C-alpha positions as CSV (number, residue, x, y, z in Angstrom):
1,M,0.2,-0.2,-0.2
2,T,1.6,3.3,-1.3
3,A,0.3,6.1,0.8
4,P,-0.3,9.4,-1.7
5,D,1.9,11.8,0.6
6,G,4.6,9.1,-0.6
7,P,8.3,9.6,0.8
8,A,8.7,12.6,3.4
9,E,11.2,15.3,2.6
10,P,14.2,15.7,4.2
11,G,13.6,19.2,5.1
12,T,15.3,21.2,8.0
13,R,16.1,19.5,11.6
14,T,17.9,20.6,14.0
15,G,21.6,19.2,14.7
16,S,24.0,19.0,12.1
17,P,24.5,16.0,9.5
18,D,26.6,12.9,9.6
19,P,29.9,15.2,8.7
20,Y,32.1,12.1,7.5
21,G,29.6,9.8,5.7
22,M,30.3,7.4,8.4
23,V,26.9,5.8,7.6
24,D,25.8,4.4,3.8
25,W,22.5,6.1,4.2
26,D,21.3,5.4,1.0
27,L,21.9,2.0,1.6
28,A,20.1,2.0,4.6
29,I,17.0,3.2,2.9
30,R,16.6,0.3,0.5
31,V,18.1,-2.3,3.0
32,G,14.8,-0.8,5.1
33,A,12.5,-0.5,2.5
34,R,13.3,-4.2,0.9
35,L,13.0,-5.7,4.4
36,A,9.5,-3.6,5.4
37,G,7.9,-4.0,2.4
38,D,4.9,-2.9,0.8
39,G,2.7,-4.2,3.3
40,P,-1.1,-5.0,3.2
41,V,-2.6,-5.1,-0.3
42,V,-5.5,-2.6,-1.2
43,S,-7.4,-1.4,-4.3
44,R,-6.7,2.5,-4.7
45,A,-10.4,2.9,-3.7
46,E,-9.4,1.3,-0.7
47,A,-5.8,3.5,-0.3
48,D,-7.7,6.7,-0.7
49,T,-10.0,6.4,1.8
50,A,-7.7,5.1,4.5
51,V,-5.4,8.3,3.5
52,A,-8.3,11.0,3.3
53,Q,-10.0,9.4,7.0
54,L,-6.1,9.9,8.4
55,R,-6.2,13.0,7.7
56,A,-9.6,14.2,8.6
57,D,-9.0,11.8,11.9
58,A,-5.7,13.7,12.8
59,E,-7.6,17.5,12.0
60,R,-10.5,16.6,14.5
61,S,-8.3,15.1,16.9
62,T,-6.5,18.4,17.5
63,G,-9.8,19.7,19.3
64,L,-10.6,16.8,21.4
65,V,-6.9,16.6,22.8
66,R,-7.2,20.0,23.3
67,D,-10.6,20.2,25.4
68,F,-9.4,16.8,27.3
69,T,-6.0,18.2,28.6
70,G,-5.9,22.3,28.1
71,L,-2.6,22.4,26.4
72,V,-3.5,24.6,23.4
73,A,-1.3,24.1,20.6
74,A,-2.4,26.6,17.5
75,D,-4.0,24.2,14.6
76,H,-1.4,23.5,11.7
77,T,2.0,24.4,13.8
78,A,3.6,21.0,12.4
79,P,2.5,19.6,9.2
80,V,0.6,16.0,9.1
81,L,1.8,13.6,6.3
82,V,0.1,10.4,5.8
83,V,3.5,8.2,4.5
84,D,4.2,4.4,3.2
85,R,6.6,2.4,4.6
86,R,9.5,3.7,2.8
87,G,8.7,7.0,3.4
88,W,8.9,6.5,7.0
89,I,12.0,5.0,6.8
90,Q,13.3,8.2,4.6
91,A,11.8,10.6,7.3
92,N,14.0,8.5,10.4
93,A,17.3,7.7,8.5
94,D,17.5,11.7,7.3
95,A,16.2,12.1,11.4
96,F,19.4,9.5,12.5
97,K,21.7,11.4,10.0
98,H,21.2,14.5,12.1
99,V,20.6,13.9,15.3
100,M,23.6,11.8,15.5
101,G,25.9,14.8,13.6
102,P,27.1,15.6,16.8
103,L,28.4,12.2,18.0
104,V,30.1,11.0,14.2
105,G,31.9,14.6,14.7
106,R,33.3,13.8,17.7
107,L,34.6,10.9,17.7
108,S,36.4,11.8,14.0
109,E,38.1,14.8,14.7
110,K,39.6,12.9,17.9
111,K,40.5,9.6,15.5
112,P,39.8,10.5,12.0
113,P,38.8,7.6,9.6
114,S,40.3,6.5,6.8
115,R,38.9,6.6,3.5
116,T,39.3,2.9,3.5
117,A,37.4,2.8,6.6
118,I,34.5,5.1,5.5
119,A,34.1,3.2,2.3
120,I,34.1,-0.5,4.0
121,G,33.0,1.0,7.3
122,S,29.5,3.6,5.6
123,R,28.5,0.1,3.9
124,I,28.2,-2.1,7.4
125,T,26.9,0.8,9.4
126,G,24.2,0.9,6.5
127,L,23.5,-2.6,6.8
128,E,22.9,-2.6,9.9
129,V,20.5,1.2,10.5
130,G,18.9,-0.7,7.7
131,G,18.0,-3.5,9.3
132,L,17.0,-1.7,12.1
133,L,14.2,0.3,10.1
134,G,13.3,-2.2,7.9
135,F,12.2,-4.4,11.5
136,L,10.4,-1.1,13.0
137,G,9.2,0.0,9.6
138,G,6.8,-2.5,9.0
139,K,5.1,-1.7,13.1
140,V,5.1,1.6,13.4
141,L,1.7,2.9,12.8
142,G,2.3,6.3,13.3
143,Q,5.4,8.9,15.0
144,F,6.1,12.5,16.1
145,D,9.5,13.8,14.4
146,P,10.2,16.9,16.9
147,F,13.3,17.7,15.0
148,H,11.7,18.7,11.9
149,A,12.1,22.5,11.7
150,P,10.6,24.8,12.3
151,D,7.6,22.9,14.6
152,G,8.3,19.0,13.8
153,R,6.1,16.7,11.8
154,L,3.5,14.1,12.9
155,L,3.9,10.8,10.5
156,L,0.8,8.3,10.0
157,V,2.2,5.1,8.5
158,A,-1.0,3.9,6.3
159,P,-0.1,0.7,5.5
160,N,0.8,-0.1,9.0
161,I,-2.9,1.3,10.1
162,V,-4.4,-1.4,7.7
163,H,-2.3,-4.2,8.7
164,V,-3.2,-3.9,12.6
165,E,-6.8,-3.4,12.0
166,R,-7.0,-6.0,9.5
167,E,-5.2,-8.6,11.9
168,L,-7.0,-6.9,15.3
169,G,-10.5,-7.6,13.4
170,V,-11.7,-4.1,14.8
171,D,-13.8,-1.3,13.0
172,P,-11.4,0.3,10.8
173,T,-13.3,3.7,11.6
174,D,-12.5,3.3,15.1
175,F,-8.8,2.1,15.2
176,R,-8.0,5.0,12.8
177,L,-9.5,7.9,15.0
178,W,-8.3,5.9,18.0
179,V,-4.6,6.0,16.6
180,C,-4.5,9.5,15.5
181,L,-6.0,10.4,18.7
182,H,-2.4,8.6,20.4
183,E,-0.6,10.8,17.7
184,E,-1.9,13.9,18.0
185,T,-1.2,14.3,21.2
186,H,2.2,14.3,20.7
187,R,2.4,16.7,18.1
188,V,-0.3,19.0,20.8
189,Q,2.7,18.0,23.9
190,F,5.7,19.2,21.6
191,T,3.3,22.4,19.8
192,A,1.8,23.7,23.2
193,V,5.5,23.0,25.3
194,P,7.9,24.4,22.5
195,W,11.0,24.1,25.2
196,M,10.3,20.4,25.3
197,R,12.0,19.9,21.8
198,E,15.4,21.7,22.3
199,H,15.4,20.2,26.0
200,L,15.3,16.5,24.4
201,Y,17.7,17.7,21.7
202,S,20.0,18.9,24.3
203,E,19.5,15.7,26.2
204,I,20.7,13.7,23.4
205,E,23.9,15.9,22.9
206,T,24.9,15.5,26.1
207,L,25.0,11.6,25.7
208,S,26.7,11.8,23.0
209,S,29.1,13.8,24.3
210,T,30.0,10.7,26.8
211,V,30.9,8.4,23.8
212,T,34.5,8.3,23.5
213,P,36.4,5.9,20.8
214,S,37.7,3.4,23.7
215,G,34.2,3.5,24.8
216,I,32.9,2.4,21.4
217,D,35.5,-0.7,21.9
218,E,34.2,-1.2,25.1
219,L,30.8,-1.6,23.8
220,V,31.7,-3.7,21.3
221,K,32.3,-6.2,23.5
222,R,30.0,-5.9,26.1
223,I,27.3,-6.2,22.8
224,S,29.3,-9.4,21.6
225,D,29.8,-10.5,25.6
226,G,25.7,-10.2,25.9
227,M,25.3,-11.9,22.7
228,K,27.1,-14.8,23.9
229,D,25.3,-15.1,27.0
230,G,21.7,-14.9,25.6
231,L,20.1,-12.2,23.9
232,G,17.1,-12.5,26.1
233,K,18.8,-10.7,29.0
234,A,19.4,-7.5,28.0
235,S,19.0,-4.8,25.6
236,I,21.7,-3.1,23.8
237,V,20.4,-0.1,25.5
238,D,21.4,-2.2,28.8
239,L,24.8,-2.9,27.4
240,M,25.7,0.5,25.9
241,S,25.1,2.1,29.3
242,T,27.8,3.2,31.6
243,P,26.6,5.1,35.1
244,E,27.3,8.6,33.6
245,Q,24.9,7.3,30.5
246,K,22.7,5.5,32.3
247,E,22.0,8.8,34.9
248,I,21.1,10.6,31.5
249,L,19.2,7.8,29.9
250,D,17.0,7.7,33.3
251,R,16.3,11.2,32.6
252,V,14.8,10.6,29.0
253,T,13.2,8.1,30.0
254,G,11.4,9.7,32.6
255,M,10.5,12.6,30.3
256,M,9.6,9.6,27.2
257,S,7.4,7.9,29.5
258,L,5.6,10.4,30.4
259,L,5.0,11.3,26.9
260,E,4.2,8.0,26.1
261,G,2.2,7.8,29.0
262,H,0.1,10.7,28.8
263,A,-0.7,10.0,25.0
264,D,-2.5,6.9,26.2
265,V,-4.3,8.1,28.6
266,V,-5.8,10.8,26.4
267,M,-6.6,8.3,24.1
268,D,-8.4,6.7,26.5
269,G,-10.3,9.2,28.0
270,V,-11.3,10.9,25.0
271,G,-12.2,7.2,23.3
272,P,-15.4,6.2,24.8
273,S,-17.4,9.7,23.7
274,V,-16.2,9.5,20.1
275,I,-15.1,5.8,19.6
276,P,-17.5,3.1,20.1
277,S,-15.8,-0.1,20.1
278,V,-12.6,1.5,22.1
279,E,-12.9,-0.9,24.7
280,K,-12.2,-3.7,22.2
281,I,-9.6,-1.9,20.4
282,R,-7.8,-1.5,23.4
283,E,-8.0,-5.1,24.7
284,R,-6.6,-6.6,21.6
285,F,-4.3,-3.8,20.9
286,T,-2.5,-4.4,24.0
287,E,-2.2,-8.4,24.3
288,R,-0.6,-7.2,20.2
289,R,2.2,-5.3,22.3
290,K,3.3,-7.9,23.6
291,G,4.8,-9.3,20.3
292,V,3.9,-12.0,17.8
293,G,6.2,-14.8,17.4
294,T,9.3,-16.0,19.3
295,L,12.0,-14.0,17.0
296,D,9.8,-11.0,16.9
297,R,9.5,-10.6,20.9
298,L,13.5,-11.9,20.6
299,L,14.1,-8.7,18.6
300,R,11.9,-6.5,20.5
301,R,13.9,-7.1,23.7
302,L,17.4,-6.7,22.1
303,L,16.5,-3.7,20.4
304,G,15.0,-2.6,23.9
305,L,11.0,-2.1,22.4
306,D,10.1,-4.4,25.8
307,A,11.4,-1.4,27.6
308,K,9.2,0.8,25.2
309,M,5.9,-1.0,26.2
310,A,6.7,-0.1,29.6
311,Q,7.2,2.9,29.3
312,Y,3.6,3.2,28.0
313,R,2.6,1.6,31.1
314,D,4.8,3.5,33.8
315,G,3.4,6.7,32.0
316,A,-0.1,6.4,32.2
317,H,-0.1,4.5,36.0
318,F,1.6,8.2,36.5
319,V,-0.5,10.2,34.6
320,R,-3.5,8.8,35.8
321,S,-3.0,8.6,39.3
322,V,-1.7,12.5,39.7
323,V,-5.1,13.4,37.3
324,D,-6.9,11.3,40.0
325,K,-5.2,13.4,42.9
326,V,-5.1,16.6,42.2
327,G,-7.1,16.8,39.3
328,M,-5.5,18.0,35.0
329,T,-5.0,21.4,35.5
330,E,-2.9,20.9,38.8
331,F,-1.0,18.1,36.5
332,N,-0.1,20.6,33.5
333,A,2.6,21.9,35.6
334,V,4.7,19.3,34.4
335,W,5.0,21.1,31.5
336,A,6.3,24.3,33.1
337,S,9.9,23.4,33.0
338,A,12.2,20.9,32.3
339,E,12.6,20.5,36.2
340,H,8.9,19.9,36.3
341,L,9.5,16.3,34.2
342,P,9.3,13.1,36.7
343,S,12.6,11.5,37.1
344,K,12.1,7.8,36.4
345,A,11.6,7.2,40.1
346,E,8.6,9.4,40.4
347,L,7.1,7.6,37.7
348,S,7.1,4.8,40.2
349,D,6.4,6.9,43.1
350,P,3.9,9.8,41.4
351,D,2.9,11.3,45.3
352,A,6.7,11.7,45.1
353,W,6.2,14.4,42.5
354,V,3.3,15.8,43.6
355,T,5.4,16.3,47.0
356,R,8.5,18.2,44.6
357,V,6.3,20.1,42.2
358,L,3.1,21.1,43.8
């Protein structure tokens, strides 16, 4: 299935591109697109209907999210693109290239690579990044890209949404609006709280500053040892975390868990009033998040996607607990500044956040 918006244009981004060409990004996109495939087979009329409905649902969701959360984001501040799998892969390859730029530049300045190393290494890393994007490209339903200037953009992956609604056996009209509620919440979060975009990028830059050439060698060894011990015991994120990096990752985890949990609370809070089959959708979708098949579960664990699922659960628990105790208006103090974001520990102890912030 190909969405009319097609591949997402690279555009302008926060950050610097890969200065040494250490990743063959064109190869990564080709490999990722081939692995992801085109998605479900649909007629032209079915594709046009799905795309039009997703665009309408995304626009409708803005007001629904605003009314439920009290967060006000100006209309049309970040574009909504309905894309196919290749479009999502291209957009994320472009994002990776810019986000990784500072890290690649820093490492290369300390130990400049030879032309041979770049030629060989870029193809190897291109294959690796392409494999990752290919795996995710067949699964992601939507994503807000905060680093696309000037205000980010929302990507809705039409073939994956159609695939999942068929797989779950749910009403397409209800499911598409349900997905848009979640993804539009992310768009509202970043556009109504403009400081958050730069804060997230700053954390990524700080994390990249902790990586050294010797650290890369140690990382490779730890990943190798971890794979020998069994892929199910740790994710790549677990293996790459020094104490300093863990501290940064804990802050990012707190932030991302808040964003994901908040979006889940919004979609389930708004859902009953506008989506008749929301309970059925939630039950079946939650079961699907556990992974389908042994290989899928193994890859999810290795890539840290199990931790991603925990973000939805822990973040939603935090948001519901605080809102139940103090109400949505008081909860919105969380968006006032970076200092008000919950720590990883506070996600499990919402009362501690209430005491500290409110």
